[in-house]
Z-matrix of the N, CA and C atoms (Angstrom, degrees):
N
C 1 1.416
C 2 1.561 1 105.96
N 3 1.293 2 113.09 1 135.91
C 4 1.514 3 118.40 2 -177.76
C 5 1.549 4 107.70 3 -86.95
N 6 1.305 5 114.92 4 167.36
C 7 1.440 6 121.95 5 179.24
C 8 1.573 7 109.33 6 -65.98
N 9 1.309 8 117.36 7 -32.75
C 10 1.462 9 120.38 8 179.19
C 11 1.505 10 109.88 9 -68.85
N 12 1.324 11 117.30 10 -43.29
C 13 1.470 12 120.26 11 177.66
C 14 1.521 13 110.95 12 -61.86
N 15 1.332 14 116.11 13 -44.30
C 16 1.447 15 120.58 14 177.78
C 17 1.539 16 112.08 15 -59.63
N 18 1.286 17 117.94 16 -42.08
C 19 1.475 18 122.79 17 178.62
C 20 1.503 19 109.81 18 -63.66
N 21 1.341 20 119.90 19 -40.00
C 22 1.419 21 122.76 20 178.03
C 23 1.527 22 111.88 21 -64.48
N 24 1.304 23 115.98 22 -44.15
C 25 1.490 24 120.46 23 178.23
C 26 1.519 25 108.19 24 -63.20
N 27 1.358 26 119.66 25 -45.82
C 28 1.473 27 121.68 26 178.91
C 29 1.487 28 110.68 27 -57.44
N 30 1.335 29 118.05 28 -43.30
C 31 1.451 30 121.22 29 -178.77
C 32 1.547 31 111.02 30 -64.34
N 33 1.329 32 116.52 31 -32.89
C 34 1.456 33 120.42 32 -174.21
C 35 1.544 34 109.57 33 -82.83
N 36 1.342 35 118.52 34 -45.18
C 37 1.470 36 120.33 35 -173.06
C 38 1.535 37 113.94 36 -110.80
N 39 1.289 38 118.30 37 -10.13
C 40 1.493 39 120.32 38 -179.26
C 41 1.509 40 110.74 39 99.05
N 42 1.293 41 112.93 40 174.74
C 43 1.477 42 119.40 41 179.77
C 44 1.507 43 111.08 42 -74.84
N 45 1.289 44 115.75 43 157.36
C 46 1.477 45 121.03 44 178.98
C 47 1.503 46 110.58 45 -91.41
N 48 1.324 47 116.17 46 78.60
C 49 1.451 48 122.90 47 179.10
C 50 1.496 49 110.36 48 -132.77
N 51 1.304 50 114.92 49 146.61
C 52 1.467 51 120.75 50 178.36
C 53 1.551 52 106.62 51 -82.01
N 54 1.328 53 115.09 52 131.77
C 55 1.465 54 118.83 53 175.94
C 56 1.524 55 109.82 54 -83.85
N 57 1.288 56 117.48 55 129.20
C 58 1.454 57 123.88 56 179.57
C 59 1.503 58 109.49 57 -98.99
N 60 1.348 59 113.80 58 150.18
C 61 1.476 60 119.43 59 174.26
C 62 1.478 61 109.61 60 -69.86
N 63 1.311 62 115.89 61 142.62
C 64 1.441 63 121.30 62 176.84
C 65 1.553 64 108.60 63 -71.05
N 66 1.325 65 118.42 64 129.54
C 67 1.453 66 118.82 65 179.86
C 68 1.544 67 112.28 66 -65.01
N 69 1.327 68 114.09 67 151.24
C 70 1.476 69 119.09 68 179.07
C 71 1.520 70 111.47 69 -68.19
N 72 1.289 71 118.36 70 149.86
C 73 1.463 72 122.29 71 173.81
C 74 1.517 73 107.13 72 -70.99
N 75 1.374 74 116.10 73 159.98
C 76 1.468 75 117.65 74 -177.37
C 77 1.530 76 113.09 75 -60.79
N 78 1.332 77 117.44 76 -37.11
C 79 1.474 78 117.39 77 -176.87
C 80 1.520 79 111.43 78 -72.20
N 81 1.374 80 117.45 79 -31.42
C 82 1.462 81 118.92 80 175.31
C 83 1.540 82 110.70 81 -68.43
N 84 1.325 83 115.40 82 -37.45
C 85 1.478 84 119.92 83 179.23
C 86 1.550 85 108.10 84 -68.61
N 87 1.314 86 117.75 85 -38.32
C 88 1.464 87 120.33 86 179.35
C 89 1.519 88 109.73 87 -65.08
N 90 1.343 89 117.81 88 -42.68
C 91 1.502 90 122.11 89 179.81
C 92 1.528 91 107.31 90 -61.99
N 93 1.318 92 119.38 91 -46.54
C 94 1.462 93 120.02 92 -178.80
C 95 1.519 94 110.92 93 -67.85
N 96 1.298 95 118.69 94 -28.96
C 97 1.478 96 119.89 95 174.62
C 98 1.500 97 111.47 96 -69.55
N 99 1.336 98 119.76 97 -31.71
C 100 1.462 99 123.23 98 177.96
C 101 1.559 100 110.84 99 -75.28
N 102 1.329 101 116.08 100 -39.55
C 103 1.414 102 120.66 101 -167.28
C 104 1.511 103 112.19 102 -80.69
N 105 1.294 104 117.92 103 82.37
C 106 1.465 105 124.37 104 172.97
C 107 1.535 106 107.75 105 -140.76
N 108 1.300 107 118.45 106 157.77
C 109 1.502 108 121.39 107 -176.72
C 110 1.494 109 113.79 108 -52.16
N 111 1.350 110 117.44 109 -42.91
C 112 1.435 111 119.96 110 -177.62
C 113 1.519 112 113.18 111 -60.33
N 114 1.337 113 115.83 112 -47.34
C 115 1.473 114 120.83 113 -178.25
C 116 1.558 115 109.15 114 -68.82
N 117 1.348 116 117.04 115 -38.58
C 118 1.447 117 117.25 116 179.97
C 119 1.544 118 111.69 117 -64.86
N 120 1.304 119 116.01 118 -38.71
C 121 1.502 120 120.08 119 177.22
C 122 1.499 121 109.95 120 -65.10
N 123 1.344 122 116.51 121 -45.19
C 124 1.460 123 118.17 122 177.64
C 125 1.515 124 114.14 123 -62.90
N 126 1.306 125 116.48 124 -34.69
C 127 1.451 126 120.94 125 177.18
C 128 1.513 127 110.87 126 -65.36
N 129 1.322 128 117.57 127 -42.38
C 130 1.408 129 122.86 128 176.92
C 131 1.534 130 111.44 129 -63.22
N 132 1.279 131 117.36 130 -40.08
C 133 1.479 132 122.18 131 176.42
C 134 1.519 133 110.83 132 -68.42
N 135 1.295 134 118.95 133 -35.22
C 136 1.456 135 120.95 134 177.71
C 137 1.546 136 108.68 135 -68.76
N 138 1.312 137 119.05 136 -39.79
C 139 1.481 138 120.19 137 176.38
C 140 1.524 139 111.32 138 -63.19
N 141 1.328 140 115.58 139 -42.24
C 142 1.474 141 118.23 140 178.00
C 143 1.531 142 110.62 141 -62.48
N 144 1.328 143 115.45 142 -42.21
C 145 1.483 144 118.46 143 178.48
C 146 1.501 145 111.82 144 -62.40
N 147 1.336 146 115.82 145 -37.32
C 148 1.493 147 121.13 146 178.19
C 149 1.493 148 109.78 147 -64.88
N 150 1.327 149 117.43 148 -46.37
C 151 1.482 150 122.53 149 -176.90
C 152 1.522 151 110.93 150 -65.80
N 153 1.337 152 118.55 151 -29.46
C 154 1.447 153 121.02 152 179.12
C 155 1.524 154 110.24 153 -93.25
N 156 1.351 155 117.74 154 11.85
C 157 1.436 156 125.23 155 174.56
C 158 1.562 157 114.15 156 61.58
N 159 1.341 158 112.89 157 32.59
C 160 1.464 159 118.99 158 174.38
C 161 1.520 160 108.83 159 -99.14
N 162 1.353 161 115.76 160 83.13
C 163 1.460 162 121.93 161 -173.12
C 164 1.511 163 112.87 162 -66.49
N 165 1.340 164 116.61 163 -34.17
C 166 1.460 165 119.51 164 -179.49
C 167 1.572 166 108.94 165 -65.42
N 168 1.302 167 115.38 166 -43.50
C 169 1.485 168 120.16 167 179.10
C 170 1.539 169 110.19 168 -65.57
N 171 1.364 170 115.61 169 -40.31
C 172 1.463 171 119.51 170 179.13
C 173 1.533 172 111.60 171 -60.93
N 174 1.322 173 116.25 172 -45.01
C 175 1.483 174 120.96 173 179.50
C 176 1.513 175 111.16 174 -63.63
N 177 1.336 176 117.20 175 -44.63
C 178 1.453 177 120.89 176 -177.52
C 179 1.511 178 110.49 177 -65.74
N 180 1.288 179 118.35 178 -48.13
C 181 1.457 180 121.92 179 179.62
C 182 1.525 181 111.33 180 -66.35
N 183 1.323 182 117.37 181 -40.42
C 184 1.457 183 120.21 182 178.23
C 185 1.554 184 110.90 183 -63.68
N 186 1.311 185 116.53 184 -38.77
C 187 1.450 186 121.24 185 175.71
C 188 1.533 187 110.63 186 -62.46
N 189 1.306 188 117.83 187 -41.86
C 190 1.447 189 120.95 188 175.95
C 191 1.506 190 112.58 189 -59.82
N 192 1.320 191 117.38 190 -42.98
C 193 1.464 192 120.77 191 177.32
C 194 1.514 193 112.08 192 -61.76
N 195 1.343 194 116.03 193 -45.47
C 196 1.455 195 120.69 194 -178.91
C 197 1.528 196 108.98 195 -62.88
N 198 1.323 197 119.24 196 -48.44
C 199 1.425 198 121.48 197 -177.57
C 200 1.548 199 111.71 198 -64.11
N 201 1.309 200 116.23 199 -41.28
C 202 1.458 201 119.87 200 178.80
C 203 1.528 202 111.36 201 -62.23
N 204 1.349 203 115.95 202 -42.56
C 205 1.464 204 120.87 203 178.92
C 206 1.520 205 112.16 204 -65.92
N 207 1.317 206 115.93 205 -44.99
C 208 1.465 207 119.54 206 -176.70
C 209 1.580 208 110.98 207 -69.39
N 210 1.346 209 117.40 208 -36.26
C 211 1.433 210 119.19 209 175.54
C 212 1.544 211 112.20 210 -64.27
N 213 1.331 212 116.29 211 -43.29
C 214 1.433 213 118.15 212 178.35
C 215 1.523 214 110.89 213 -68.19
N 216 1.281 215 119.09 214 -37.08
C 217 1.452 216 122.27 215 176.53
C 218 1.526 217 112.04 216 -63.34
N 219 1.359 218 116.08 217 -43.02
C 220 1.418 219 120.15 218 -179.64
C 221 1.521 220 113.57 219 -67.94
N 222 1.328 221 117.21 220 -35.83
C 223 1.437 222 122.14 221 -178.52
C 224 1.529 223 108.75 222 -69.57
């Protein structure tokens, strides 16, 4: 195949490259790191602890959610 033929084919069908998926933005990745059943359950428990005025439980459970999300995000 000559260079001219190759240029014609490239013009007609495009370059021979693999298209890659665009990476997620950091905030989308953070949201997906948070959104799992374990964190959702812990968030519900933290809200219940807050509504029952158990601030120590709210802080402990909230800290667990934050640590779990940040570890998953970092990994």
